[in-house]
C-alpha positions in Angstrom: 89.8 128.2 138.9 87.5 127.3 141.8 86.3 123.8 142.1 82.8 123.6 140.6 81.8 120.1 141.4 78.8 121.3 143.2 77.8 123.9 140.5 78.0 121.8 137.3 74.8 119.8 136.5 75.0 116.1 136.9 74.9 113.8 133.9 71.2 113.2 134.5 70.5 116.9 134.6 72.6 117.4 131.5 70.5 114.9 129.6 67.2 116.4 130.8 68.2 120.0 129.9 67.7 121.3 126.4 71.2 121.5 125.1 70.7 124.8 123.1 69.4 126.5 126.2 72.1 125.1 128.5 74.9 126.1 126.1 73.6 129.6 125.5 72.9 130.4 129.2 76.0 129.3 130.9 76.3 131.6 133.9 79.8 132.5 134.8 80.9 132.2 138.5 84.0 132.8 140.4 87.1 132.3 138.2 85.1 130.7 135.4 83.9 134.0 134.0 84.2 133.5 130.2 84.8 136.5 128.0 82.4 136.8 125.0 85.2 135.7 122.7 85.4 132.3 124.6 81.7 131.6 124.7 80.1 129.3 122.3 77.5 130.6 119.8 75.0 129.4 117.4 76.3 128.7 113.9 73.8 131.2 112.5 75.3 134.0 114.5 78.7 133.7 112.9 79.5 135.8 109.8 79.9 133.4 106.8 83.3 135.2 106.0 84.7 133.5 109.1 84.7 130.1 107.5 86.7 131.4 104.6 89.2 133.5 106.7 92.9 132.9 106.5 93.1 132.2 110.3 90.3 129.6 110.3 91.5 127.9 107.1 95.1 128.0 108.3 94.0 126.5 111.7 92.2 123.7 110.0 95.2 123.0 107.8 97.6 123.0 110.8 95.3 120.5 112.6 95.2 118.2 109.6 99.1 118.3 109.5 99.2 117.7 113.2 97.1 114.6 112.6 99.3 113.5 109.7 102.5 114.0 111.7 101.0 111.8 114.5 100.5 108.9 112.1 103.8 109.4 110.3 105.6 109.4 113.7 104.2 106.1 114.8 103.0 104.0 111.9 106.1 104.3 109.6 108.8 103.7 112.2 106.9 100.8 113.6 106.9 99.2 110.1 110.6 99.2 109.9 111.8 98.5 113.3 113.7 95.4 112.3 115.6 97.3 109.5 116.5 99.9 111.9 117.8 97.5 114.4 119.9 95.7 111.8 121.4 99.0 110.7 122.1 100.6 114.1 122.1 97.6 116.4 121.4 94.9 117.1 120.0 96.0 120.5 117.7 94.1 122.8 115.8 97.3 123.6 115.1 98.4 120.0 111.3 98.0 120.5 111.5 101.1 122.8 111.9 103.2 119.6 108.2 103.2 119.4 107.0 102.3 123.0 108.9 105.2 124.6 106.7 107.7 122.8 103.6 105.8 123.7 104.6 105.8 127.4 105.4 109.5 127.5 102.1 110.5 125.8 100.1 108.1 128.1 101.5 109.8 131.1 101.0 113.3 130.0 97.7 113.2 128.1 95.4 113.9 131.0 97.6 116.8 132.2 97.7 118.5 128.7 94.0 118.1 128.3 93.2 119.5 131.6 95.6 122.5 131.3 94.4 123.1 127.8 90.9 123.7 129.2 92.3 126.2 131.8 95.0 128.2 130.0 94.1 127.6 126.3 95.5 125.1 123.7 97.5 127.4 121.5 101.0 127.0 123.1 100.5 123.3 123.9 100.0 122.6 120.1 102.8 124.9 119.0 105.2 123.4 121.6 104.1 119.9 120.6 105.0 120.4 116.9 108.3 122.1 117.8 109.1 119.0 119.9 108.1 116.8 116.9 110.4 118.6 114.6 113.3 118.4 117.1 112.7 114.6 117.7 112.4 113.9 114.0 115.6 115.6 113.1 117.4 113.9 116.0 116.0 110.5 115.0 116.9 111.0 111.3 120.5 111.7 112.2 120.7 109.0 114.9 123.9 106.9 115.1 122.7 104.4 117.6 119.5 102.8 118.9 119.8 104.8 122.3 119.9 108.0 120.3 116.7 106.9 118.5 115.0 106.1 121.8 115.9 109.6 123.1 114.3 111.0 120.0 111.2 108.9 120.7 110.9 110.2 124.2 110.8 113.8 122.8 108.4 112.7 120.1 106.2 111.5 123.0 105.9 115.0 124.1 104.7 115.9 120.6 102.3 113.0 120.6 100.7 114.3 123.8 99.4 117.4 121.9 98.9 115.7 118.6 96.5 113.2 120.2 94.2 116.0 121.0 93.3 116.6 117.3 89.8 115.1 117.4 88.5 117.6 119.9 90.7 120.5 118.7 89.0 120.3 115.3 85.6 119.3 116.7 85.2 122.3 119.0 85.7 124.7 116.0 82.8 123.3 114.0 79.0 123.1 114.8 78.1 120.0 116.9 76.1 118.5 114.1 79.2 118.5 111.9 81.6 116.9 114.3 81.2 113.6 112.5 82.1 115.1 109.2 85.2 116.9 110.8 86.4 113.6 112.2 85.9 111.9 108.9 87.8 114.7 107.1 90.8 114.4 109.5 91.0 110.6 108.9 90.6 111.0 105.2 93.7 113.2 105.1 95.8 110.6 106.9 94.7 107.6 104.8 98.0 107.4 103.0 99.9 107.0 106.2 97.3 105.2 108.4 96.3 102.8 105.6 99.6 102.4 103.6 102.2 103.2 106.2 103.9 99.8 105.9 104.0 100.1 102.1 105.4 103.6 102.2 108.1 102.8 104.9 109.3 99.8 102.9 109.3 101.8 99.7 111.5 104.4 101.2 113.9 101.7 102.5 114.2 100.1 99.2 114.2 103.1 96.9 116.0 106.0 98.5 119.6 106.5 99.6 118.8 107.5 103.1 116.5 104.5 103.6 114.6 104.4 106.8 115.9 107.9 107.8 113.4 109.4 105.3 110.6 108.3 107.6 111.8 110.8 110.2 112.7 113.6 107.6 109.2 113.4 106.3 107.8 113.8 109.8 110.2 116.8 110.4 108.9 118.5 107.2 105.3 118.1 108.3 105.9 119.2 111.8 107.8 122.3 110.6 105.1 123.3 108.2 102.3 122.9 110.9 104.4 124.8 113.5 104.5 127.8 111.1 100.7 127.6 110.4 100.0 127.4 114.1 102.0 130.4 115.0 100.3 132.5 112.3 96.7 131.1 112.4 95.7 129.2 115.4 94.5 131.7 118.1 91.9 129.9 120.2 90.5 131.5 123.5 93.4 132.1 125.9 93.4 131.8 129.7 92.2 135.4 130.4 89.3 134.8 127.9 88.3 131.4 129.3 88.7 132.5 133.0 88.8 136.3 133.1 89.2 136.4 136.8 92.0 134.0 137.0 95.7 135.1 137.1 98.9 133.0 136.5 99.8 133.5 140.2 96.4 132.2 141.4 96.6 129.4 139.0 100.0 128.3 140.3 98.7 128.5 143.9 95.6 126.3 143.1 97.4 123.7 140.9 97.0 120.1 141.8 100.6 119.2 142.1 100.0 116.2 144.4 97.6 114.6 141.9 99.9 115.1 139.0 102.8 113.4 140.9 100.7 110.5 141.9 99.1 109.9 138.5 102.3 110.4 136.5 104.3 108.2 138.8 101.8 105.5 138.8 101.3 105.5 135.0 105.0 105.6 134.4 105.7 102.5 136.7 102.9 100.4 135.2 103.8 101.3 131.6 107.5 100.4 132.2 106.5 97.0 133.8 104.3 96.2 130.8 107.1 97.2 128.5 109.7 95.2 130.2 107.6 92.1 131.0 108.5 89.0 129.0 111.2 90.9 127.0 113.8 92.4 129.2 112.7 90.4 132.3 110.5 87.5 133.1 107.0 88.4 134.2 107.5 86.8 137.6 110.6 88.7 138.4 110.9 91.5 141.0 111.9 93.8 138.1 108.3 93.6 136.8 106.3 92.9 139.9 107.7 95.7 142.0 107.0 98.6 139.6 103.6 97.0 138.5 102.3 96.7 142.1 103.7 100.1 143.2 102.2 101.7 140.1 98.7 100.3 140.8 99.1 101.4 144.5 99.9 105.0 143.3 96.9 105.1 141.0 94.6 104.0 143.7 96.0 106.7 146.0 95.5 109.1 143.2 91.8 108.3 143.1 91.4 108.7 146.9 93.4 111.9 146.7 91.2 113.5 144.1 88.0 112.5 145.9 88.8 113.5 149.4 91.4 116.3 149.2 89.8 119.9 149.3 91.3 120.8 145.9 90.6 124.1 144.2 91.8 122.7 140.8 91.7 118.9 140.7 93.5 117.4 137.8 90.7 114.9 137.5 87.4 116.4 138.9 85.2 113.7 140.2 82.2 115.2 138.4 83.5 113.7 135.2 83.5 110.2 136.7 79.9 110.7 137.9 78.8 111.0 134.3 77.8 107.3 133.6 77.4 108.0 129.8 81.0 109.3 129.7 82.4 106.5 131.7 80.6 103.9 129.4 82.2 105.7 126.4 85.6 105.6 127.9 85.3 101.8 128.8 83.9 101.1 125.3 86.6 103.0 123.4 89.5 101.6 125.5 88.5 98.0 125.8 87.2 98.0 122.2 90.6 99.1 121.1 92.1 96.3 123.1 90.1 93.8 121.0 91.2 95.5 117.8 94.8 95.5 119.0 94.8 91.8 118.7 94.3 92.3 114.9 96.9 95.0 114.7 99.6 92.9 116.5 98.9 89.5 115.1 97.9 90.1 111.5 101.3 91.2 110.1 102.9 88.2 112.0 100.2 85.9 110.7 100.8 87.1 107.1 104.6 86.4 107.4 104.1 83.0 109.2 101.2 81.6 107.0 100.9 83.3 103.7 104.0 85.0 102.3 107.6 85.8 102.9 107.7 88.5 100.2 108.3 92.0 101.7 106.0 93.8 99.2 103.2 91.3 99.7 103.5 91.4 103.5 103.4 95.2 103.3 100.3 95.4 101.2 98.4 92.7 103.1 99.3 94.3 106.4 97.4 97.5 105.2 94.0 95.8 105.2 93.0 96.3 108.9 94.4 99.8 109.3 92.9 101.0 105.9 89.6 99.4 106.8 89.5 101.3 110.1 90.1 104.6 108.3 87.4 103.8 105.7 85.0 103.0 108.5 85.5 106.4 110.1 85.4 108.2 106.8 82.1 106.6 105.8 80.3 106.6 109.2 81.3 110.2 109.9 78.9 111.8 107.5 76.2 109.2 108.5 76.4 109.8 112.2 73.6 112.5 112.3 71.5 111.1 109.5 71.5 107.6 111.0 70.9 108.8 114.5 70.5 106.4 117.5 74.2 106.6 118.4 73.7 104.0 121.1 72.5 101.5 118.6 75.4 102.4 116.4 77.8 101.7 119.2 76.1 98.4 120.1 76.2 97.2 116.4 79.8 98.2 115.9 81.0 96.6 119.1 79.2 93.4 118.4 80.4 93.2 114.8 84.1 94.1 115.7 84.1 91.4 118.4 82.5 88.8 116.1 84.9 89.2 113.1 88.0 89.6 115.4 86.9 86.3 117.1 86.3 84.7 113.6 89.9 85.2 112.8 90.5 82.2 115.2 89.1 80.0 112.4 91.7 81.1 109.8 94.6 78.8 108.8 97.3 78.7 106.3 94.7 77.4 103.8 92.2 80.3 104.3 94.1 83.3 103.1 91.0 84.9 101.5 88.8 84.5 104.6 91.6 86.0 106.8 91.8 89.0 104.5 88.0 89.5 104.6 87.8 89.2 108.4 90.7 91.6 108.9 88.9 94.2 106.7 85.6 93.7 108.5 87.2 93.9 112.0 88.9 97.2 111.0 85.8 98.7 109.4 83.6 98.1 112.5 86.4 99.3 114.8 86.6 102.4 112.8 82.7 103.0 113.1 83.0 102.4 116.9 85.8 104.8 117.3 84.2 107.6 115.3 81.0 107.5 117.3 82.9 107.3 120.6 85.2 110.1 119.8 82.3 112.5 118.8 80.2 111.5 121.8 83.1 112.0 124.1 83.1 115.6 123.3 79.4 116.1 123.6 78.4 114.3 126.8 80.5 116.7 129.0 80.5 120.5 129.5 82.4 122.3 126.6 84.8 123.7 129.2 85.8 120.2 130.1 86.5 118.9 126.5 90.2 118.7 127.0 89.9 116.9 130.3 87.4 114.4 128.8 89.7 113.7 125.8 92.8 113.6 127.9 91.4 111.0 130.4 90.0 108.9 127.5 93.3 109.0 125.7 95.3 108.1 128.8 93.1 105.2 129.6 93.3 104.0 125.9 97.1 104.3 125.9 97.3 102.2 129.1 94.8 99.6 127.7 96.9 99.4 124.5 100.0 98.6 126.6 98.1 96.0 128.6 96.7 94.3 125.5 100.0 94.2 123.8 101.5 92.5 126.9 98.7 90.0 127.2 98.6 89.1 123.5 102.4 88.7 123.2 102.5 86.5 126.4 99.8 84.2 125.1 101.3 83.9 121.7 104.8 83.1 123.0 103.4 80.5 125.5 101.3 78.8 122.8 104.1 78.7 120.3 106.3 77.0 122.9 103.8 74.2 123.0 102.5 74.0 119.4 105.7 74.2 117.5 107.4 71.1 119.2 104.1 69.2 118.9 102.9 70.0 115.4 106.4 70.1 113.8 107.5 66.8 115.3 104.1 65.1 114.3 104.5 66.4 110.7 108.1 65.5 110.3 107.8 61.9 111.7 104.7 61.3 109.7 106.7 62.2 106.6 109.4 59.8 107.5 112.0 61.7 109.6 113.7 59.5 112.3 112.3 60.5 115.7 115.9 60.9 116.9 116.3 63.8 114.5 113.3 65.8 115.8 115.4 67.9 118.2 117.7 68.8 115.3 114.7 70.0 113.3 113.5 72.2 116.0 117.0 73.6 116.5 117.2 74.3 112.7 113.8 76.1 112.9 115.1 78.3 115.7 118.3 78.9 113.6 116.2 80.0 110.7 118.5 79.2 107.9 118.4 76.7 104.9 121.8 75.3 105.7 120.8 74.4 109.3 117.7 72.5 108.0 119.6 70.7 105.3 122.2 69.5 107.9 119.5 67.6 109.9 120.1 63.8 109.6 117.6 62.0 107.5 116.1 65.2 106.1 114.8 65.3 102.4 112.6 67.7 100.3 109.3 65.9 101.2 110.1 66.1 104.9 111.2 69.7 104.6 107.8 70.4 103.0 105.9 68.6 105.8 108.0 70.5 108.4 107.1 73.8 106.8 103.4 72.9 106.8 103.6 71.7 110.4 105.2 74.9 111.4 102.4 76.9 109.8 99.8 74.6 111.6 101.6 75.4 114.9 101.4 79.2 114.2 97.8 79.0 113.1 96.8 77.2 116.3 98.7 79.8 118.4 97.2 82.8 116.6 93.7 81.1 117.1 94.1 81.1 120.8 95.0 84.8 120.9 92.1 85.8 118.7 89.8 83.8 121.0 91.2 85.7 124.0 90.3 89.0 122.3 86.6 88.0 122.5 86.7 88.6 126.3 87.7 92.3 125.7 85.2 92.5 123.0 82.4 91.3 125.3 83.3 94.0 127.9 83.0 96.5 125.0 79.6 95.3 124.1 78.4 95.5 127.8 79.7 99.0 128.0 77.9 100.1 124.8 74.6 99.1 126.4 75.1 101.8 129.1 75.7 104.6 126.6 72.9 107.1 125.7 72.0 108.7 122.4 73.7 111.9 121.5 71.3 112.9 118.9 69.9 115.8 120.8 73.4 117.3 121.2 74.1 117.4 117.3 73.0 121.0 117.2 74.2 124.3 115.5 76.2 125.1 118.6 79.9 126.0 118.0 82.0 125.7 121.2 85.0 127.8 120.3 86.1 130.4 117.7 89.4 131.6 116.4 90.4 135.0 117.7 91.2 137.9 115.5 88.4 137.0 112.9 84.9 138.3 112.2 83.6 135.4 114.3 84.8 137.0 117.6 83.1 140.3 116.7 79.8 139.2 118.3 76.7 140.9 116.7 75.1 143.4 119.1 71.8 141.5 119.4 73.5 138.3 120.2 75.6 139.9 122.9 72.6 141.6 124.4 70.7 138.3 124.5 73.7 136.6 126.3 74.0 139.5 128.7 70.3 139.4 129.6 70.5 135.6 130.1 73.5 136.0 132.4 71.8 138.8 134.4 74.4 141.5 133.3 
């Protein structure tokens, strides 16, 4: 496909143009000559039978299952990593069971999104679910941590296509119903997004296969969705999207240099962030070398895309000139960084301050994730009726930042307040995510929907990795200070000889009752004081990290101020239809109108 950076309207032109007219009068040029089956149409021009057809309903069902498999593949294994490590390990790299998939998808998201716009999405989704099935079976039968990590790498290939679910479903429905569509997707994954920890622990405690059922469950879902995709999902293919483009021409024009620079840079940065503080110290060459080189490669990638005369750039600069889109990317990515503070700390906070019971920890850990899902489900149908999407983004960003920061005030004595703030933070993050994901698909040309989503997803993945590294580093450094100080103070105040303080700290590190009872001068009252002092130390450390999250939330708030309302884009326009249905049999009067507008 030829480079259309000079032919596509700028963001300003897009906002000034009536969306219905623009969408109905896209004039095909060069290799971008869309066949009638690939062109978007008005909802009223589609035969009502289409919405009840086997292929359409089967496609929707397959996309729902894709979304479910995405959440099963991440949320459930992440909830039982310790159990898996105890069973197959111990291994110092067991955390890569989940991070390997995140790294792979972060590297490939932009590529898959861009290629889906060019050659069609069908085989990416089919291939992704096949990879998900293979990865899940391999993981379910794993006999070592390394085997599970290998399965996670393959699962990352599946995640790359699974993460496209928001725009894959949204492009099949009228623009005005995209909020509903996103809400339906999230509603269907509530059991796994909201109750993932509970389901995982229940499988571990009540089934013979234990944690392996997590992967068998995902294999079943991936298998069923694979079958549905094969029989039902027939979106526009390459020859319909670009009728003058051939595979040979596409291979000649492909941006191989951009892919190598981008993938290499992303890979090095994500590896450095995954290793930092765990496998190697942050100041070591093992971390600094890949981190610096990765940043250099991404900078080189930016210059390469801007100044090279590319026919088919992997990241066309036109999309970065759209200030509304860039603001949405920053808002969604940095906003997620603020929420990740809650996702990472809340389960640890529960175990450290409120309960050691596995069931209680599992149920309490659900509050933020469940609230996020509920936020999307409630706000989806309200997106169009409420209108003023910019105001919605500002309100949700401010509220999310406020309640995430308010978690800094929680201690071992404020359990109810902590639960309330975790719910409110999750809800407003869900609201922000809903509006951002819908807006992401409406502020760019429909033919660039995969590109826009891929770039957003890639940036969000990198932001998530950065936030995890920052929050874990802050927490570890604070605990190294607060535990010796607060525990020693509490123990000595309760009557422990000062000479026994090092023994108490050693016993805490050991983590057993026997080690604590062996401390010279210890008694029940002192043990209780030590336990409370340890909770105080954890509360103070968590507080510091929550306060740090306010900085990211502040950036999200600033980004929300630069967004623009999408109200005028919430129309009857349907971007894509499923082939082989009555919807692709365009009525003669509509075809005649399109032909006349295109000058045919």
